[in-house]
C-alpha positions in Angstrom: 49.9 34.3 -54.4 49.1 35.5 -50.8 49.2 31.9 -49.6 52.5 30.8 -48.1 52.3 27.1 -49.0 51.7 25.6 -52.5 51.0 21.9 -53.3 52.7 20.5 -56.5 52.3 17.1 -57.9 49.9 14.5 -59.4 46.1 14.8 -59.2 46.2 14.3 -55.4 48.0 17.7 -55.1 44.7 19.2 -56.3 42.0 17.3 -54.5 43.8 17.1 -51.1 44.4 20.8 -51.0 41.8 22.7 -53.1 39.9 25.6 -51.7 42.1 25.9 -48.6 42.8 29.3 -47.2 46.5 28.6 -46.3 47.5 26.0 -48.9 47.2 26.6 -52.6 46.5 23.5 -54.7 48.3 22.6 -57.9 45.9 24.5 -60.2 46.2 28.0 -58.7 49.1 29.4 -60.7 47.9 28.6 -64.3 44.4 27.2 -63.9 45.3 23.5 -64.3 47.8 20.9 -63.0 50.8 20.8 -65.3 52.2 17.6 -63.5 49.0 15.5 -63.5 49.9 11.8 -63.9 53.6 12.2 -63.3 55.5 9.6 -61.3 57.9 10.0 -58.4 60.4 7.8 -60.2 60.6 9.9 -63.4 60.0 13.4 -61.9 63.5 14.6 -62.8 62.7 13.9 -66.5 60.2 16.7 -66.3 62.6 19.1 -64.7 62.1 21.9 -67.3 58.3 21.9 -66.7 58.8 21.6 -62.9 61.2 24.5 -62.7 58.8 26.7 -64.6 56.4 26.0 -61.8 58.9 26.3 -59.0 60.8 29.5 -60.0 58.0 31.9 -59.1 57.5 30.1 -55.8 61.1 30.2 -54.5 59.9 32.1 -51.3 57.0 29.8 -50.7 56.9 26.5 -48.9 56.1 23.6 -51.2 54.3 20.3 -50.7 55.4 17.7 -53.2 52.8 15.0 -53.8 54.1 12.1 -56.0 54.1 8.4 -55.7 50.5 7.2 -56.1 50.8 6.7 -59.9 54.0 4.6 -59.3 52.0 2.5 -56.8 49.0 2.0 -59.0 50.7 1.3 -62.3 54.4 1.1 -62.5 55.6 -1.0 -59.6 53.7 -4.2 -60.6 54.2 -3.5 -64.3 58.0 -3.3 -63.8 57.9 -6.4 -61.5 56.1 -8.5 -64.2 58.3 -7.1 -67.0 61.7 -7.5 -65.4 61.3 -9.9 -62.5 62.8 -7.4 -60.1 61.3 -7.8 -56.6 58.6 -5.4 -55.7 60.4 -4.3 -52.5 63.5 -3.4 -54.6 61.5 -1.4 -57.1 59.8 0.5 -54.3 63.1 1.3 -52.6 64.6 2.4 -55.9 61.7 4.7 -56.6 61.9 6.3 -53.1 65.7 6.7 -53.4 65.5 8.3 -56.8 62.7 10.7 -55.8 64.0 11.8 -52.5 67.5 12.3 -53.9 66.1 14.6 -56.5 64.1 16.5 -54.0 67.2 16.9 -51.8 69.1 18.5 -54.8 66.2 20.9 -55.3 66.2 21.8 -51.6 70.0 22.5 -51.9 69.0 25.0 -54.6 66.9 26.8 -52.1 63.4 25.4 -52.7 61.5 24.8 -49.4 60.1 21.4 -50.3 58.2 19.1 -48.0 57.3 15.6 -49.2 53.7 14.4 -48.7 53.1 10.7 -47.9 51.5 8.6 -50.6 47.8 8.7 -49.9 45.9 5.5 -49.2 44.7 3.8 -52.3 41.2 4.1 -53.6 38.8 1.3 -54.3 38.3 2.1 -58.0 34.8 0.7 -57.9 31.6 1.9 -59.6 30.5 3.3 -62.9 32.7 6.4 -62.7 35.8 4.4 -62.1 35.0 2.0 -65.0 34.5 4.9 -67.3 37.8 6.5 -66.2 39.7 3.3 -66.7 38.6 3.0 -70.3 40.5 6.2 -71.1 43.8 5.0 -69.5 46.9 4.6 -71.7 48.3 2.2 -69.1 45.7 0.1 -67.4 46.7 -1.1 -64.0 46.6 -4.7 -62.7 47.6 -4.3 -59.0 44.9 -5.4 -56.7 43.6 -3.3 -53.8 45.5 -5.4 -51.4 48.7 -5.1 -53.4 48.3 -1.4 -53.8 47.8 -1.0 -50.0 50.9 -3.0 -49.3 53.0 -1.1 -51.9 51.7 2.2 -50.4 52.8 1.3 -46.8 56.2 0.2 -48.0 56.7 3.3 -50.1 55.8 5.5 -47.2 58.3 3.6 -45.0 61.0 4.3 -47.6 60.0 7.9 -47.9 60.1 8.2 -44.1 63.6 6.7 -43.9 65.2 8.6 -46.8 63.6 11.9 -45.8 65.1 11.5 -42.3 68.5 10.7 -43.8 68.4 13.6 -46.3 66.8 16.0 -43.8 63.7 16.6 -45.9 60.5 17.5 -44.0 58.1 14.5 -44.4 54.4 15.1 -44.1 53.5 11.8 -42.4 49.8 11.9 -41.8 48.8 8.5 -43.3 47.5 7.2 -39.9 44.9 10.0 -39.9 43.7 9.2 -43.4 42.7 5.6 -42.7 40.3 3.9 -40.3 41.0 0.9 -38.0 40.8 -1.5 -41.0 43.4 0.5 -42.9 40.9 1.8 -45.5 40.2 5.4 -46.4 38.2 7.2 -43.8 34.7 7.7 -45.3 34.6 11.4 -44.4 37.8 12.0 -46.4 36.7 10.2 -49.6 36.2 12.5 -52.7 35.8 9.7 -55.3 37.1 6.2 -56.2 40.7 7.5 -56.4 41.0 10.7 -54.4 40.7 12.1 -50.9 39.1 15.4 -50.3 40.5 18.7 -49.1 40.1 17.8 -45.5 43.6 16.5 -46.0 44.8 20.1 -46.0 43.4 20.7 -42.5 45.0 17.5 -41.3 48.3 18.5 -42.8 48.2 21.9 -41.1 47.2 20.2 -37.8 49.9 17.6 -37.7 52.9 19.1 -39.7 55.0 22.1 -39.0 55.5 24.8 -41.6 58.0 27.5 -40.7 56.1 30.0 -42.8 53.2 29.7 -40.5 55.1 30.0 -37.2 54.5 33.1 -35.1 56.7 36.1 -35.7 58.7 37.1 -32.6 58.2 40.7 -31.4 61.1 42.8 -30.1 63.5 40.0 -29.8 61.1 37.6 -28.0 61.6 33.9 -28.6 58.7 31.7 -29.6 58.4 28.0 -28.7 57.2 25.8 -31.5 
């Protein structure tokens, strides 16, 4: 609990931040991630479980990492099921998620929203084995997932600005010139590695890590 920043969310909240000296990943409190597989759209449905995680962390700064599961599975599924345009589904997801986070911030929780990570390639034997165990197989192609991710992050950026939610917007540092995951950041077919934590600390401001003024001095940040 000595760390001042805690990551909370889907499986990316573990892999992107594990074993970092300043950011605690989602397993630290209880040994496993209680919100693995949860979506941004339905996060509020899991409020009881979420608040059990948040309450001991009221004085900490929190990184919320949700949205990749929506991108990979639910956006295209809902589009095919209902005929609602993909753009509308993405916007509704972002609106619902950021509105809920805003209400939590009004309750005193110091939440920062993390951008949706660039999609994995889901290639190879490990990926095929993993897919066999899925309850909800996904059909969105790599190109579709990339497009959805960019659009979701645009919506996150816009609504976070409107609602004054700090947005950790480091996507440009996670991809190469072709828009694919940078090779040195790849953990597996789905996840990025914990170098994301270093990039987050490098490019995003956390008040908890700001210098403490001495004897009334002011500090420029």
